[in-house]
N, C-alpha and C positions, 0 to 999 in steps of 0.2 A: 375635148372637154378636160381643160386644169383639176385637175384630180385635188389641189388641193383650195380647191373652191367647191367644197361639202357642202348642202345644206343641211342644215340641225335635225331634220325629219329624220334623214338618212342614216342607218343601224353605224354605229361606232365600230364597228369593222372595217367598214367602208372608207375611213378616212385615211390619210398618210400619215403615217410610222410617225412622220415626223411631228403629228399635232398631238400626240400621247405624250409626250413630253412635258413633264411641268412646268410652266412657266411661272414668271418671276409676278409674286401678287403683284406688285407697284405697276407691271406695267398692263396692266389691264388682262392677263390670262386669269384662266382659273388656277386659284391657290393650293400650294403645295400642303397637306395636313400637316397637321404639329407632331413631332411622336410626342405623347406625355412624359414627363420626368419614371415612372414606371416602367413604360413599354423599356425605355432607353436600355436602364438600370437593368430589366428583363434578358434584355438582350447581351447585354457586356457580360450577365452571372453568365449565358449560356455559354458563350466564346467561352468564357474564361475556365467553365467548368470543363473544357473537349481539350482545350489548348494547354492549359496549366496544371501538369503533375509537380505532387513532394517530389522531391530528391531526396536521397539519405544524406543527413544531416541538415536538410531544407528546413527553414522555419518559414510558410507562409506570413505575409501579411494578409487577412483577411476581416474585412470588420462585422461585427456582431448586432443582428437584428434586433434592437433594442423591444420592450413588453407592448410600449404604448401600437407598435406597429405601423410606424407614420416613416419608419426608413429612416438611414441615414446617409444615405449616397453612396454605398458601400455594399458589397454580395450580402447574404447572408450568410450564416459560417454551415455546413452541414456537419454529418458526423462523423464524414472520414478525415476532414479537413482538423475539425477538433478533437479528434482522437491523435491523429500527427504531429499537432502543434503541444498537445499535453507530453507525447513521447518526448518530443524536443525540445520541449522548456528545461531550465533547471531549478532544478530543486530547491526549496527554502532552506533545509537540513545542508550542512556542510558535510564534506567529505570525510567518509569513515575512516581513512586511516589517518588523516588530521585528529581526529579523537581521538583515535586509537595512540598515537606519537601521545600526541599529547596528555591525557592523560597517565598513559606508562612515566614519562619525567617528574609527571606529580604525585604520583606513586612511589617510587625510587627515591622523590627528595621527603617524603613525609617519612619513609623509613631509615633513611641514613639522618636525617634531622632524629629521630627517636630512639635512634642506637649510640647517637653522638652525647646528647643532653639526660639522656634515660628520664623525658618527661613522660609522666603516662595523659599528660593534656592531649595530647597529638595520637595518642590513640586512637579514639574514633575516627580524627583524617584518613587514617590507612585503611580500618576496616570499610569508610562511605566509599572510598577512591577504588578499593580495591574491589566492595562489590557491586557495583556501578557502574566500571567503567566496561567490559567485555559486557551487556548488556544495553548498552543505550549504545555503543559502535555496532551492537548488532541490529538493532531499531535505524540507527542511520543508513548503515551499507544497503537495507531494505527501502528505506525511503531514495537513496541515491540511487537504487536500480528504476522503482516505480512514480518519478514525482508526477503523482497523480493530484490532481484540484478536487477531487471528493476527500484526500485525505492531509487538513488544513492543520497548523497547529494546534489548534483549542483541541481539536479528536485525538490527534496523537499523544497529546500530555495526559488528557485524561486517560485515554488505553491503559498507560501507562504508569502514572503516578496513581490515580483514582481507583482503576479498574483491577490494577495489580494491588493494590491496599488490599481493595474490601475481597479479594481470590484471597490473598493471607489469610486475613483474618475470618473470612467464610468458611477455609478448608480448616482453619485449625479449632474452630468452634465445630463443626460437622463431624472431626474424626475422633473428637475428645469424646462423644455420645455412642457414635458409629463403629469404630474400628475397634475390633477384641486385638489378641494378642497370640493368635494363631499363625499358621501358616500359612494362610490371603490376605493377612494383613497389609503385606504391599497393595495385592491387587486392591484391597478395598481405598488405599488410597491414593492409586492411580484414579480407579473409577472417581472418587470424589473429587481429586483437583481438578481432572479435564474436565467435569461436570459442572465445573462455577464456572472455571473461565470458558469452558463454550457459552454458557451461558451470558457471561459478559461481554463477551464477544457483538452477539448480538444486543446485548444494550449500549455500545458503544459505534454499534454501525446503525443506529435510529438516525430514522434524519436521510439516509442516502437511497435516492431513489435509484440510480445508475449503478450496476453491479458488475465488475470487474474482477474475476478469480486473481491477478496481483495485489489488488487493494486487500481484497478479505485478506489474505496471507500477509501481507504489511499490517493490517490494524490487529491480527492473531498475535505474529509477533511480539505488537510492542504491549500489547495485555499478559502475554509470557516471558516474557524479559523482564518485564516492571516485575510481574513473581517470582520470579529468578531474583532478581537483586533483593528485596527485601530478605526471601529465603538465604539467600546466600549470607547478608549481613548478618542474621542473624546464627548459620554455623559459625563466620566465622567470631563474633563475639563470642559462645559459645566454648570454642574451642584457647579463647584465651585464658581461659580459668585453668590451672593445670593445679591436681589436690598431689600432694605427695606427702605420705603418713596424716601424719594431722595437721599438715601445713598446704595453704594456699598460696600459689605462684600465681604469675601475670606472667603469660609466654609467647614472646615472641615473636619467637619461631614457629611455633605454633599456627598464628595467625595466618604469617606470611602464605604458608607452605598449605594451609585450607581454602587459601585465597587463589592461588597459582591454581590449584586443581580444579578447583568448581570455576575460576573464570574460563579454563582448557577443555570443561567440559560443558559447558552455558552453551555455546552455539547447537549445541546436539541434545539438547533437555526440554527446558518450557517453553525454551521460545523456538523451535521447531515443531514440537510437537502441537502448539497451539495454533502454528503460522497452518500446519495440514489444514487442522480442524477450519481454521478462518477463511482458504480457500476454497476447500468443500461448499461453505454454507452460502460464499456469494458465488461460488458455480451452481450450487442446488437453485438458488433463488432467481437465475435469469432464466430467461421464459414467462411463459403465461402463469405455472405451476411450480409448486415449491417440494423438491426431488428430499422427502427429508431421508429416502431411504441412505439417499450418498451422505448427510448428516449423521445418522445412522454408525453407518459403516467408518467416516474419519474418527468418530469419536472411540467405537469401540479397538481400535486397531492401535491411537493414540495411548489409551488404558493401559491395552497389553503391553505395549512399549514401554510407558512409563512403570508402571507394576515390576517389568523385567529390569530393567535399569537400577530401581530400590535394590530388587533380589539379589543381584549378582558382585562378586567381591575378585577387582583383580581388573589390569591394565584391558585383558584377552576380551574377556567378557564386556566391556563400557564400549570396546574397541566393535564388537558384533553388533551387540543393539544399536549403538548408533550408526551403522551403516546399513542396519538395517529400512534404519527411520528416514535415513536421507536418497531413499530411493524413491519411495512417494511424493517427498518437498523437491525432488530433483524433477520429478516426470509432471508434477500440478503446476512450477513453475514455468515449463516449455510449454507446457498444454496449452497455458493461457495465452503463449505469443502465438500459436496457430489458429485459437479462437477469436482472438481479437479482430484480425484484417476483416474473417469475413461477418462476423456480428455487423461490424463497419460498412462494408459494402452492402449488406442488405438493408440497412438502416440509412444508406445513402440516399435523398432527397433533392433535386438537380432544383 
């Protein structure tokens, strides 16, 4: 008997292997089951997850699943792919070295014009550019090294200008009523100012739902550098007026020296201290519970560094305190690189 002539009542396994192949639907054979778009897309995405891995310096072009769940014909973006794209994308901020060079040229031009003309109207230009140059450059440096979508221009601007201003005003008011004149005055100033900035970091971080340590450090640096810029402008303005006998003079040399010294020390002052606290806050907020002991430890550390920085005199003392502060800053920054890939792998959903 020809095996190709098998009745329909016989089991399917007894049929000729050729009969198992799908036939063309128009020629009278069994129709080929059509795959839905969702099934085709799911299969494509599964193959892409295995075959496609982001290479160093490569930016994957992957579609984003819309909120309505209807799909766009592209694979939904996974957590690991999203983080890889965020690392490789260009920041909205300019290059930090361009900001520094242009600012130095403008500041030098303002000093030169003032020396030539003797016009006091240009003195505020010297004070403002000199006070804000290094803090703004510091914020841009952090943004240049952590182009995170959570740190929008609006949030960074609010942290630098609004939080920085509120920090200076609040600290000044609290110090007026709480700080005495004893030996612990500088420690009290450190505790007050760091507490104010810590609360402001929490305030400007409101609305962020995905916490990454580096994002907290950048946000904290923005708050701290805004505070430092306004404080430095106050010191520069105070150094402008020099009293000799019963006469009051305006000293441009004193302003320039004050801004140079504070500009050199700015990266190791308020910006660094608040960056440490901001990184600790965001690191403590990762997971299901907030680790408040981390935040408290970081706050006490930077408060002690702040008090020591204000208490010492001399270059050697400033260098020692700055070096002590740089150690936890660098450790926290590098530790964030180790934590991020593991977190992305744990949150990857195929």
